[in-house]
DRENTOR-148947 format. One record per residue: x, y, z of N, C-alpha, C in turn; residue in three letters. Coordinates in nm, 3 decimals, decimal comma. Example, Ala and Ser with C-alpha at 12.3 -4.5 7.8 and 13.67 -1.06 7.14 Angstrom:
residues 2
(bagu (1,319 -0,569 0,780) (1,230 -0,450 0,780) (1,320 -0,330 0,780) ALA)
(bagu (1,285 -0,225 0,708) (1,367 -0,106 0,714) (1,290 0,003 0,787) SER)
//
This chain:
residues 84
(bagu (1,295 -0,208 -1,337) (1,247 -0,209 -1,228) (1,207 -0,290 -1,160) UNK)
(bagu (1,253 -0,323 -1,053) (1,131 -0,455 -0,954) (1,000 -0,464 -0,940) UNK)
(bagu (0,969 -0,519 -0,883) (0,758 -0,540 -0,839) (0,845 -0,498 -0,700) UNK)
(bagu (0,716 -0,439 -0,705) (0,625 -0,454 -0,588) (0,634 -0,566 -0,527) UNK)
(bagu (0,715 -0,630 -0,477) (0,629 -0,735 -0,296) (0,518 -0,661 -0,242) UNK)
(bagu (0,496 -0,757 -0,149) (0,452 -0,782 -0,041) (0,461 -0,717 0,062) UNK)
(bagu (0,619 -0,752 0,146) (0,705 -0,732 0,224) (0,737 -0,590 0,228) UNK)
(bagu (0,777 -0,526 0,072) (0,777 -0,419 0,018) (0,643 -0,302 0,080) UNK)
(bagu (0,507 -0,316 0,083) (0,459 -0,305 0,151) (0,405 -0,344 0,249) UNK)
(bagu (0,457 -0,384 0,295) (0,389 -0,395 0,522) (0,513 -0,285 0,566) UNK)
(bagu (0,643 -0,303 0,478) (0,750 -0,213 0,554) (0,676 -0,034 0,531) UNK)
(bagu (0,666 0,017 0,478) (0,594 0,145 0,390) (0,417 0,098 0,499) UNK)
(bagu (0,382 0,029 0,473) (0,211 0,006 0,594) (0,247 0,036 0,740) UNK)
(bagu (0,382 0,029 0,792) (0,404 -0,002 0,902) (0,418 0,143 0,948) UNK)
(bagu (0,533 0,213 0,799) (0,592 0,350 0,909) (0,496 0,425 0,856) UNK)
(bagu (0,359 0,379 0,759) (0,262 0,480 0,721) (0,155 0,429 0,873) UNK)
(bagu (0,216 0,414 0,954) (0,125 0,392 1,086) (0,183 0,481 1,170) UNK)
(bagu (0,281 0,502 1,196) (0,316 0,513 1,270) (0,382 0,381 1,358) UNK)
(bagu (0,467 0,430 1,491) (0,562 0,332 1,653) (0,432 0,348 1,723) UNK)
(bagu (0,337 0,452 1,763) (0,233 0,362 1,880) (0,091 0,320 1,833) UNK)
(bagu (0,103 0,267 1,683) (-0,017 0,279 1,621) (-0,009 0,099 1,645) UNK)
(bagu (-0,173 -0,022 1,697) (-0,149 -0,157 1,703) (-0,135 -0,156 1,582) UNK)
(bagu (-0,158 -0,126 1,432) (-0,206 -0,212 1,321) (-0,131 -0,327 1,311) UNK)
(bagu (-0,203 -0,492 1,344) (-0,113 -0,597 1,272) (-0,111 -0,590 1,157) UNK)
(bagu (0,013 -0,595 1,090) (0,043 -0,609 0,935) (0,185 -0,737 0,912) UNK)
(bagu (0,122 -0,815 0,971) (0,164 -0,975 0,987) (0,131 -1,071 0,912) UNK)
(bagu (0,197 -1,178 0,849) (0,134 -1,284 0,868) (0,053 -1,262 0,713) UNK)
(bagu (-0,003 -1,349 0,671) (-0,011 -1,302 0,451) (-0,212 -1,225 0,519) UNK)
(bagu (-0,189 -1,132 0,488) (-0,242 -0,961 0,465) (-0,311 -0,984 0,302) UNK)
(bagu (-0,264 -1,054 0,288) (-0,241 -0,976 0,080) (-0,433 -0,932 0,071) UNK)
(bagu (-0,522 -1,049 0,170) (-0,654 -1,057 0,064) (-0,723 -0,962 0,237) UNK)
(bagu (-0,628 -0,937 0,286) (-0,789 -0,861 0,434) (-0,799 -0,694 0,379) UNK)
(bagu (-0,812 -0,678 0,401) (-0,919 -0,551 0,327) (-0,816 -0,463 0,441) UNK)
(bagu (-0,864 -0,316 0,387) (-0,775 -0,239 0,515) (-0,829 -0,188 0,600) UNK)
(bagu (-0,961 -0,160 0,625) (-1,006 -0,145 0,720) (-1,067 -0,227 0,823) UNK)
(bagu (-0,978 -0,352 0,768) (-0,979 -0,466 0,898) (-0,790 -0,420 0,962) UNK)
(bagu (-0,743 -0,434 0,864) (-0,602 -0,367 0,942) (-0,585 -0,271 1,057) UNK)
(bagu (-0,633 -0,145 1,000) (-0,696 -0,051 1,117) (-0,622 0,106 1,041) UNK)
(bagu (-0,702 0,098 0,879) (-0,582 0,169 0,779) (-0,773 0,248 0,761) UNK)
(bagu (-0,633 0,389 0,741) (-0,834 0,466 0,658) (-0,766 0,555 0,584) UNK)
(bagu (-0,851 0,589 0,515) (-0,787 0,642 0,404) (-0,677 0,767 0,415) UNK)
(bagu (-0,635 0,882 0,529) (-0,529 0,909 0,509) (-0,414 0,894 0,507) UNK)
(bagu (-0,382 0,724 0,523) (-0,312 0,606 0,635) (-0,234 0,546 0,438) UNK)
(bagu (-0,401 0,583 0,378) (-0,362 0,469 0,213) (-0,272 0,630 0,118) UNK)
(bagu (-0,358 0,708 0,167) (-0,296 0,833 0,052) (-0,122 0,854 0,138) UNK)
(bagu (-0,138 0,831 0,245) (-0,012 0,864 0,274) (0,087 0,686 0,235) UNK)
(bagu (0,069 0,592 0,179) (0,166 0,523 0,171) (0,155 0,527 0,020) UNK)
(bagu (-0,012 0,605 -0,028) (0,100 0,572 -0,218) (0,199 0,710 -0,275) UNK)
(bagu (0,230 0,785 -0,144) (0,255 0,860 -0,214) (0,395 0,865 -0,091) UNK)
(bagu (0,377 0,765 -0,039) (0,564 0,725 -0,017) (0,683 0,552 -0,139) UNK)
(bagu (0,538 0,502 -0,178) (0,487 0,426 -0,261) (0,600 0,531 -0,395) UNK)
(bagu (0,490 0,620 -0,362) (0,556 0,724 -0,545) (0,733 0,714 -0,492) UNK)
(bagu (0,799 0,765 -0,397) (0,915 0,853 -0,338) (1,033 0,703 -0,373) UNK)
(bagu (0,902 0,556 -0,384) (1,020 0,480 -0,371) (1,055 0,420 -0,500) UNK)
(bagu (0,892 0,420 -0,561) (0,904 0,344 -0,661) (0,855 0,347 -0,844) UNK)
(bagu (0,908 0,506 -0,815) (0,789 0,598 -0,897) (0,731 0,606 -0,974) UNK)
(bagu (0,645 0,479 -0,879) (0,510 0,435 -0,994) (0,377 0,585 -0,910) UNK)
(bagu (0,264 0,680 -0,989) (0,201 0,734 -0,864) (0,030 0,633 -0,945) UNK)
(bagu (-0,022 0,654 -0,808) (-0,177 0,652 -0,884) (-0,237 0,750 -0,845) UNK)
(bagu (-0,333 0,704 -0,905) (-0,394 0,852 -0,878) (-0,521 0,853 -0,730) UNK)
(bagu (-0,568 0,915 -0,701) (-0,614 0,987 -0,609) (-0,735 0,886 -0,610) UNK)
(bagu (-0,815 0,891 -0,663) (-0,943 0,850 -0,695) (-0,886 0,611 -0,694) UNK)
(bagu (-0,760 0,641 -0,784) (-0,739 0,476 -0,780) (-0,782 0,407 -0,633) UNK)
(bagu (-0,608 0,495 -0,537) (-0,600 0,553 -0,401) (-0,755 0,473 -0,374) UNK)
(bagu (-0,838 0,509 -0,368) (-0,953 0,503 -0,242) (-1,066 0,370 -0,291) UNK)
(bagu (-0,988 0,344 -0,384) (-1,021 0,191 -0,435) (-0,996 0,095 -0,430) UNK)
(bagu (-0,891 0,119 -0,361) (-0,803 0,019 -0,330) (-0,846 0,000 -0,207) UNK)
(bagu (-0,820 -0,167 -0,204) (-0,925 -0,176 -0,045) (-0,809 -0,293 0,036) UNK)
(bagu (-0,738 -0,300 -0,041) (-0,644 -0,464 -0,005) (-0,570 -0,457 -0,028) UNK)
(bagu (-0,441 -0,498 0,030) (-0,313 -0,472 -0,037) (-0,208 -0,607 -0,142) UNK)
(bagu (-0,357 -0,655 -0,169) (-0,301 -0,714 -0,282) (-0,375 -0,612 -0,420) UNK)
(bagu (-0,482 -0,551 -0,361) (-0,517 -0,465 -0,511) (-0,442 -0,392 -0,485) UNK)
(bagu (-0,318 -0,300 -0,406) (-0,269 -0,220 -0,387) (-0,107 -0,242 -0,524) UNK)
(bagu (-0,085 -0,350 -0,443) (0,064 -0,430 -0,575) (0,061 -0,433 -0,709) UNK)
(bagu (-0,141 -0,487 -0,743) (-0,146 -0,508 -0,850) (-0,149 -0,377 -0,947) UNK)
(bagu (-0,225 -0,289 -0,872) (-0,194 -0,174 -0,877) (-0,078 -0,082 -0,947) UNK)
(bagu (0,027 -0,087 -0,803) (0,125 -0,037 -0,848) (0,247 -0,137 -1,018) UNK)
(bagu (0,227 -0,249 -0,934) (0,313 -0,352 -1,035) (0,295 -0,324 -1,164) UNK)
(bagu (0,153 -0,370 -1,199) (0,101 -0,278 -1,313) (0,050 -0,095 -1,411) UNK)
(bagu (0,106 -0,088 -1,339) (0,162 0,081 -1,346) (0,347 0,044 -1,387) UNK)
(bagu (0,323 -0,005 -1,308) (0,511 -0,004 -1,326) (0,571 -0,102 -1,431) UNK)
(bagu (0,472 -0,187 -1,480) (0,514 -0,222 -1,687) (0,510 -0,188 -1,752) UNK)
(bagu (0,463 -0,085 -1,734) (0,323 0,046 -1,873) (0,426 0,179 -1,887) UNK)
(bagu (0,528 0,134 -1,678) (0,524 0,267 -1,715) (0,624 0,343 -1,817) UNK)
//
């Protein structure tokens, strides 16, 4: 299994935001809090569901709520994938 990249996550975030949202996830967003990017807990849960569909990695809901930045999500997904 290949590692999830920031571009992979960015694509999922755009899908979860919907076409009408103005959430900007371009540029170096790795350390920008999801709150500052305009993503709430519901959007993050949807993001986690799509990650599971595409990468086969399930993150527990409690863990998803603790992941504050895209980098934290990437670290959690790639660590889980490596140990699976």
